[in-house]
N, C-alpha and C positions, 0 to 999 in steps of 0.2 A: 176527781183525782187531781193532785197538785200538778203543776206544770212539769213536763218531762224534758230532759236534756235531748235536744233534737237529734244529735248524732247517735244517741243510744236507741232512740225510738226506731231507727231504721234497721237495727240489728235485733231480731226476735230473740236471740239467745242471750242478749245482754239487757236485763231489766233496768228500770230507771234508777239513776243515782243523782237525781236532781234535788236541789235544795230550794225550798220555798223562799220567795223573795218578794218584797212589796213593790219595788220600783226598779225595773231593769234598765230604765233609760238614764239614770243618773250615772256619772262617771265613777269608777272605783276610787275609794279613798283608803289610804293607808293610816291605820290607827297609830298612835304614838306611845305604845307601852314601853316599859323597859325591855331590853333585849333578853331573851331567854338564855339560860346557860347552854353551853355547847352540847351538853347531854344531861337529861334529867328523866326521872321516872314519875309516873302518876299511878297511884294506887286507887283502884276502883273497888268499892264495896257495893255489891248488887244483891238483888233478891235471890240469886242463884249461888252467891258466893263471891270471893275476891278474885281479881286478876290485876296484873301490873303491866303497864305499857312503858317502854323505854323510847324516848324521843332523841333523835340525833339531829341537831339544828342544821348541820351542813347538808342534810338530805333535802330540806325544804325550809329555808330560813324564815320566810314570812309566815308560813303555816305554823311552824313551831312557836314563833313569838305569839301568834294569836291564840293557839291552844294553851300556852302557858298562862296567858292573861285570863282566858276563860276559866281555867281551873282555879287560879288564884281568887277569882271573884265568885267561886262556888256556883258557876252557871249551870253545871250539869247535875247538881244535887236534886234528887227527887224527880228526875226526868225519866222517860221510858225508852226502851229499845223498840221503836215503833215499827220497824221494818226488818224482818228477818227472812232471808231467802236461803235455805239450807244449801250448802255447797258454793254459795256465791258471796253474799255480804250480810252483815248486821249493821243497821244504821241507827244513829241517835243524834241528839244535839238540838232538839226543839224543846225549849224550856216548858215546864209545867205551868209557869206563870206567863201568859201571853205578853204582858208588858215588858218582860225581861228580854224578849227577842228583838224588840223594836230598835234599841240603840245599835245593836250589832248589824241589823239589816241595812242600816245607813252607812256602814263602814266596810264595804266589800273590799276584798284583798286582790291586788294584782296576782297573776299566776306565778308560781314557782316553776322552774324547769323540772322535768321528770328525771331524777338522778338514780332512782332505785325502781326495781320492778314491783308490780302489785302482787307480791307473793302472799301465800297464806299467812295470816297473822299480822299483816301490816296495817297501820293506821293511816287514813287518808281523809282529806276534806272532800265533802260532796260539793258538787257544782251544777249549775244549769247552763253553763257556757263559759267563754273566756272571761276571766277577771270577775267572777261572781261568788267567790268563797266567802262565807260569813261565819256560821257557827254549827253547821251540821257536818258530821263525820261518819265514816264507816270503817269497819274492820273486815278485811278480806277473809272469808271462810275457806277459800280455795285459792289456787294459783291462777290469778286473773291477769296474765301478761297482756291480754288484748286491751286492757284499760290504759296501758302505758301510752299508746299512741293517741289517746283521747285527752291527754293532759292531766290525768289524775296522778298527783305527785305524793307518794308515801313520805311520811316524816318520822315514822317510828314503827315499832312492832311490839306485839305481846310477848313478854319474856317469862311470864308466869301466869298460870291459870287459863291457858287456851281451852282446856276442857270445860271451863265455866262458860266461856264465850260460845263454844259449840252447843252448849245445853240451853241457851236462851230460847224462850218460847217462840216458835215460828209458825204456829197454827193459823195465824191470821194472814200470813203472806203479805200481799200488796194492799190489803183492804183498808187499813187506817189512812185517812185522807189528810195529807200534809197541810192543806189550807185550813181545815177544821182544827188541827192541832195548833197551828200558828195563831188562830184567833180565839180558840176556846181552851186550849191547854189540857191539863190532866182531867178536868171535869168531863171533857168529851171522851178521852181514852178510857178512863176508869168506868164510865157508864157503858160504853159500847164495846170495849176490848179489855175486859177486866183481867185476862190472863197474861197480859204483857208483863214482861220482867222490867224492873226499874233499877236505876242507879240510885243508891242510897247516898253515897258521897263519892267524890273524886278529889283527891288531895295530892299535892306535890310530896313525893317521898324523898328519901335520901338520895342526893345526887351521886351517881356512881363515879 
């Protein structure tokens, strides 16, 4: 099993929201992308249907900028929703091509302050401790305000298609191993967990 966020391990009711990372000893680096718009939408096409996320940069500026850059580079295309815990979260953001993860693992983000609560439908970067955000995210499937005090900073929310998010296949639970996904990609997931739903495309939509 991939490394777990220490503070979450101590709470049996709060499963792991950790993001696999290759080197926790290196200091966080801030990438230098163009700044994201103050508000933008991302349209996801998935194997279960479409949904749309609206991001508000003021909620978590560094996270919003990173997410915008990842979408622009088509990082999420053909990746899997590899962790679905009904009533809690759905997690994604490990590329199906292992080589695509490596550049982002080396550019960990400093933390944003938590300015919004982890309400149902909010989009949040996963982390395995302070200043470790890279490219994994989760959508809250329930109201998870207990995550606010752990540093999980929402940056947007699902504004259309939450029924699609709720329907993503969750029969494997915590079984997919993040370290294997990180190193083997979709070949591991498709062979071992063939029912996982996937992101077909994620694209910047019309800015509201």
